[in-house]
DRENDO-1510 file (C-alpha; in Angstrom, 1 decimal, always signed):
<recs>
REC; n; res; u; v; w
REC; 1; UNK; +0.1; +57.5; +9.1 .
REC; 2; UNK; -0.7; +60.2; +6.6 .
REC; 3; UNK; -2.3; +62.4; +9.3 .
REC; 4; UNK; +1.0; +62.4; +11.2 .
REC; 5; UNK; +3.0; +63.0; +8.1 .
REC; 6; UNK; +0.9; +66.1; +7.2 .
REC; 7; UNK; +1.3; +67.4; +10.8 .
REC; 8; UNK; +5.1; +67.1; +10.5 .
REC; 9; UNK; +5.1; +68.8; +7.1 .
REC; 10; UNK; +2.9; +71.6; +8.5 .
REC; 11; UNK; +5.3; +72.2; +11.4 .
REC; 12; UNK; +8.4; +72.2; +9.2 .
REC; 13; UNK; +6.9; +73.8; +6.1 .
REC; 14; UNK; +8.3; +77.3; +6.6 .
REC; 15; UNK; +11.2; +76.5; +8.8 .
REC; 16; UNK; +14.9; +77.0; +7.9 .
REC; 17; UNK; +15.4; +73.3; +8.1 .
REC; 18; UNK; +13.1; +72.6; +5.1 .
REC; 19; UNK; +14.4; +75.5; +3.1 .
REC; 20; UNK; +18.2; +74.8; +3.4 .
REC; 21; UNK; +19.2; +71.4; +2.0 .
REC; 22; UNK; +22.5; +71.4; +3.8 .
REC; 23; UNK; +20.9; +71.9; +7.2 .
REC; 24; UNK; +18.4; +69.2; +6.4 .
REC; 25; UNK; +21.2; +66.8; +5.4 .
REC; 26; UNK; +23.1; +67.5; +8.6 .
REC; 27; UNK; +19.9; +67.2; +10.7 .
REC; 28; UNK; +18.9; +63.8; +9.2 .
REC; 29; UNK; +22.4; +62.4; +9.4 .
REC; 30; UNK; +22.7; +63.7; +13.0 .
REC; 31; UNK; +19.6; +61.8; +13.9 .
REC; 32; UNK; +21.0; +58.7; +12.2 .
REC; 33; UNK; +24.2; +59.1; +14.3 .
REC; 34; UNK; +22.0; +59.4; +17.4 .
REC; 35; UNK; +20.3; +56.1; +16.5 .
REC; 36; UNK; +23.6; +54.3; +15.8 .
REC; 37; UNK; +25.1; +55.6; +19.1 .
REC; 38; UNK; +22.0; +54.3; +20.9 .
REC; 39; UNK; +22.4; +50.9; +19.3 .
REC; 40; UNK; +26.1; +50.8; +20.2 .
REC; 41; UNK; +25.4; +51.8; +23.8 .
REC; 42; UNK; +22.7; +49.1; +24.1 .
REC; 43; UNK; +25.2; +46.6; +22.5 .
REC; 44; UNK; +27.9; +47.5; +25.0 .
REC; 45; UNK; +25.5; +47.0; +27.9 .
REC; 46; UNK; +24.0; +43.8; +26.5 .
REC; 47; UNK; +27.4; +42.1; +25.9 .
REC; 48; UNK; +28.9; +43.6; +29.1 .
REC; 49; UNK; +32.2; +44.4; +27.4 .
REC; 50; UNK; +35.0; +44.7; +30.0 .
REC; 51; UNK; +32.5; +44.4; +32.8 .
REC; 52; UNK; +31.2; +47.8; +31.9 .
REC; 53; UNK; +27.5; +47.1; +32.7 .
REC; 54; UNK; +28.6; +45.7; +36.1 .
REC; 55; UNK; +30.8; +48.7; +36.9 .
REC; 56; UNK; +28.1; +51.3; +35.9 .
REC; 57; UNK; +25.3; +49.5; +37.7 .
REC; 58; UNK; +27.3; +49.2; +40.9 .
REC; 59; UNK; +28.3; +52.9; +40.9 .
REC; 60; UNK; +26.9; +55.2; +43.5 .
REC; 61; UNK; +25.1; +57.3; +40.8 .
REC; 62; UNK; +24.8; +55.1; +37.6 .
REC; 63; UNK; +23.0; +57.9; +35.6 .
REC; 64; UNK; +26.0; +60.1; +35.3 .
REC; 65; UNK; +28.3; +57.4; +33.6 .
REC; 66; UNK; +25.5; +56.4; +31.3 .
REC; 67; UNK; +24.8; +59.9; +30.2 .
REC; 68; UNK; +28.6; +60.6; +29.8 .
REC; 69; UNK; +29.0; +57.5; +27.7 .
REC; 70; UNK; +25.9; +58.2; +25.6 .
REC; 71; UNK; +27.0; +61.8; +24.9 .
REC; 72; UNK; +30.5; +60.7; +24.0 .
REC; 73; UNK; +29.1; +58.1; +21.6 .
REC; 74; UNK; +26.7; +60.5; +20.1 .
REC; 75; UNK; +29.3; +63.2; +19.5 .
REC; 76; UNK; +31.7; +60.6; +18.0 .
REC; 77; UNK; +29.4; +58.6; +15.9 .
REC; 78; UNK; +27.1; +61.5; +14.9 .
REC; 79; UNK; +30.2; +63.4; +13.7 .
REC; 80; UNK; +31.3; +60.4; +11.7 .
REC; 81; UNK; +27.9; +60.0; +10.0 .
REC; 82; UNK; +27.5; +63.7; +9.3 .
REC; 83; UNK; +31.1; +64.0; +8.0 .
REC; 84; UNK; +30.5; +61.0; +5.7 .
REC; 85; UNK; +27.4; +62.6; +4.4 .
REC; 86; UNK; +29.3; +65.8; +3.6 .
REC; 87; UNK; +32.2; +64.0; +2.0 .
REC; 88; UNK; +29.7; +62.1; -0.2 .
REC; 89; UNK; +28.3; +65.3; -1.7 .
REC; 90; UNK; +29.3; +65.7; -5.3 .
REC; 91; UNK; +30.7; +68.8; -7.0 .
REC; 92; UNK; +28.9; +70.2; -10.1 .
REC; 93; UNK; +32.1; +69.6; -12.1 .
REC; 94; UNK; +32.2; +65.9; -11.1 .
REC; 95; UNK; +28.5; +65.2; -11.2 .
REC; 96; UNK; +28.7; +64.5; -15.0 .
REC; 97; UNK; +30.9; +61.4; -14.3 .
REC; 98; UNK; +34.3; +63.0; -15.1 .
REC; 99; UNK; +35.9; +61.4; -12.0 .
REC; 100; UNK; +39.3; +62.4; -10.8 .
REC; 101; UNK; +40.1; +65.4; -8.7 .
REC; 102; UNK; +39.0; +68.1; -11.2 .
REC; 103; UNK; +39.3; +68.9; -14.9 .
REC; 104; UNK; +42.7; +70.7; -14.7 .
REC; 105; UNK; +41.7; +73.9; -16.4 .
REC; 106; UNK; +45.0; +75.5; -15.6 .
REC; 107; UNK; +43.7; +77.8; -12.9 .
REC; 108; UNK; +45.6; +77.9; -9.7 .
REC; 109; UNK; +44.1; +75.8; -6.9 .
REC; 110; UNK; +42.7; +73.2; -9.3 .
REC; 111; UNK; +44.4; +69.8; -9.6 .
REC; 112; UNK; +45.3; +68.7; -13.0 .
REC; 113; UNK; +44.3; +65.2; -14.1 .
REC; 114; UNK; +47.0; +62.6; -14.2 .
REC; 115; UNK; +48.1; +62.1; -17.9 .
REC; 116; UNK; +50.2; +59.1; -17.3 .
REC; 117; UNK; +53.5; +60.7; -18.5 .
REC; 118; UNK; +56.0; +60.8; -15.6 .
REC; 119; UNK; +59.1; +62.9; -16.0 .
REC; 120; UNK; +61.9; +63.1; -13.5 .
REC; 121; UNK; +62.8; +66.5; -12.1 .
REC; 122; UNK; +66.3; +67.4; -11.0 .
REC; 123; UNK; +66.4; +68.8; -7.5 .
REC; 124; UNK; +69.5; +70.4; -6.0 .
REC; 125; UNK; +70.3; +69.3; -2.5 .
REC; 126; UNK; +72.6; +71.4; -0.3 .
REC; 127; UNK; +74.3; +69.9; +2.7 .
REC; 128; UNK; +73.7; +71.3; +6.1 .
REC; 129; UNK; +76.7; +72.6; +8.0 .
</recs>
């Protein structure tokens, strides 16, 4: 087991994948999405949802529908897993446990934290004619 691990480390040692943590994150979560899509595909065939297994196996060329279904599942579920990983990344500002959507430092583009004091604002409405 350690021999195989050392070979993998040697192969990826100088690669861009090992140097860039974002690419490594996306790669590993893409592989996770691939595994999940394989499990979903196997589950669809095992349970024969909507007679899908019967339809595909009775097709003239059953490889094409299987590949198309597998690619669709991989793109969909792989994107979900990678997107979830990206959304779970923490900002340096929020890493200290501040919570919320930012510290509200008054700079444009930053959301101020909710202070709890709501005040109504009068808005003029003009009728359309």
